[in-house]
C-alpha positions, 0 to 999 in steps of 0.5 A, a space after each residue: 672777660 673774654 669777648 664771649 662773656 667767659 671769665 678767663 684766668 691764666 696761671 703758671 701751673 694747671 689749676 681748675 679755677 672758678 671766678 665769682 663776679 656776683 658782687 662785682 658792681 658796675 662803676 660809672 665813668 668818671 674822668 679820674 679812676 675813683 670807683 664809687 661802689 663796693 665791688 668784689 671778685 672772688 676766685 676759688 681753686 680746686 681745693 676750695 681756697 677762696 681769694 678775694 679781690 676788692 671789697 671797698 671801692 678804695 681796694 679796686 683799681 683798673 682791671 685789664 
């Protein structure tokens, strides 16, 4: 997420991508990186293909 709050995606080819963070859950700060809540990021391309990242907390890691 950019400082202005917009989600930015970088690709090697030109695409129109929409990022849906509706189901992205805020995680509490803990000493070890163990997400507590289910959380999901969805990317939709110009053809309508949907790509899901996350879901169960064990599927999420650090997002940089």
